[in-house]
C-alpha positions in Angstrom: -35.9 55.0 109.7 -36.1 51.4 108.9 -32.8 49.6 109.0 -33.8 47.2 106.2 -33.9 50.1 103.7 -30.2 50.8 104.0 -27.9 49.3 101.5 -25.0 48.9 103.9 -24.8 47.8 107.4 -22.2 48.4 110.1 -19.7 45.7 108.8 -19.8 47.3 105.2 -18.9 50.7 106.7 -16.1 49.2 108.7 -14.7 47.5 105.7 -14.9 50.8 103.7 -13.2 52.7 106.5 -10.5 50.1 106.9 -9.8 49.9 103.2 -9.4 53.7 103.1 -7.0 53.7 105.9 -5.0 50.9 104.3 -4.9 53.0 101.0 -3.8 56.1 102.9 -0.9 54.1 104.5 0.1 52.8 101.0 0.3 56.3 99.7 2.3 57.4 102.7 4.8 54.6 102.0 5.1 55.8 98.4 5.9 59.4 99.5 9.4 60.6 100.0 12.1 62.9 98.5 12.2 63.1 94.8 15.0 63.9 92.3 15.5 67.4 91.0 17.4 68.7 88.0 20.7 69.0 89.9 20.5 66.0 92.3 19.6 62.4 91.8 17.8 60.6 94.7 18.3 56.9 94.6 15.6 56.3 97.1 13.0 56.7 94.4 13.9 53.1 93.4 13.6 51.5 96.8 11.6 48.3 97.4 9.3 50.2 99.8 8.2 52.7 97.1 8.1 50.4 94.0 6.9 47.0 95.5 5.5 47.2 99.0 3.4 50.5 98.7 1.5 49.5 95.5 0.6 46.1 97.0 -0.7 47.8 100.2 -2.8 50.1 98.2 -4.1 47.2 96.0 -5.2 45.4 99.2 -7.0 48.5 100.4 -8.8 48.9 97.1 -9.8 45.2 97.2 -11.1 45.7 100.7 -13.1 48.7 99.7 -14.6 46.8 96.7 -15.5 43.9 98.9 -17.1 46.3 101.4 -19.2 47.8 98.6 -20.3 44.4 97.1 -20.9 42.6 100.4 -24.6 41.9 100.9 -25.8 42.7 104.4 -27.3 39.8 106.3 -30.9 39.9 107.3 
């Protein structure tokens, strides 16, 4: 197959894979114990779950969008 006919090159795939890894890390940072009907878990309002994890996911989504829109050289 001719390499010029592919829409993505190696760098595009690496950006997509890296973005997906960053998104998964963000979702793992969001996870944790939740509150039930009988107990309240104050950890659901921690800075890690409300501020850090969404920013990490957003950076991963931006990396994936850039990986899709980036034009291969050549």
